[in-house]
C-alpha positions as CSV (number, residue, x, y, z in Angstrom):
1,M,1.9,-21.3,40.1
2,V,0.2,-18.6,42.5
3,S,-2.8,-16.5,40.8
4,F,-3.1,-13.3,41.8
5,D,-6.8,-13.3,43.0
6,H,-8.7,-11.5,45.6
7,Y,-8.1,-13.8,48.2
8,T,-4.1,-14.4,47.2
9,L,-3.6,-10.5,47.4
10,G,-5.9,-10.0,50.5
11,Y,-3.7,-12.5,52.4
12,A,-0.8,-11.3,51.2
13,A,-1.9,-7.9,52.7
14,F,-2.5,-9.3,56.0
15,A,0.9,-10.7,56.4
16,L,2.6,-7.7,54.9
17,M,0.5,-5.5,57.6
18,S,1.6,-7.7,60.4
19,L,5.3,-7.6,59.4
20,A,5.1,-3.9,59.0
21,M,3.5,-3.7,62.8
22,V,6.1,-6.4,64.1
23,S,8.9,-4.2,62.5
24,G,7.4,-1.0,63.9
25,A,7.7,-2.6,67.4
26,F,11.3,-3.3,66.8
27,I,12.1,0.4,66.1
28,F,11.6,1.0,69.8
29,L,13.0,-2.3,71.2
30,S,16.2,-2.5,69.0
31,K,19.2,-0.2,69.2
32,R,19.5,-0.2,65.3
33,R,16.7,1.9,65.0
34,D,17.6,3.3,61.5
35,A,17.9,-0.3,60.2
36,W,14.5,-1.0,61.4
37,I,13.1,2.3,60.2
38,R,14.0,1.5,56.4
39,I,12.8,-1.5,56.9
40,H,9.2,-0.6,58.3
41,I,9.2,1.9,55.3
42,A,9.8,-0.9,52.9
43,I,7.1,-3.3,54.3
44,S,4.6,-0.2,54.9
45,I,5.1,0.8,51.1
46,I,4.8,-3.3,49.5
47,A,1.5,-3.7,51.7
48,Y,-0.4,-0.8,50.9
49,I,0.4,-1.2,46.9
50,V,-0.9,-5.0,47.5
51,M,-4.2,-3.9,49.5
52,F,-5.0,-1.2,46.4
53,L,-4.4,-3.8,44.0
54,S,-6.6,-6.0,46.1
55,I,-9.3,-3.7,46.1
56,W,-9.1,-2.6,42.7
57,L,-9.4,-6.0,41.5
58,V,-12.4,-6.6,43.1
59,R,-14.1,-3.3,41.7
């Protein structure tokens, strides 16, 4: 079982932000812009929630 400690949430936030950057690039490179915009927004919101939880857990 995965524990939700600072390190796990930090790595998850880093991975999600990397995916958000890649999906942002696909917005400009792909012809399906609407789909990539929705994916980018969803990944970004989840990443910011995970970052918030990671910072809140440390405090």
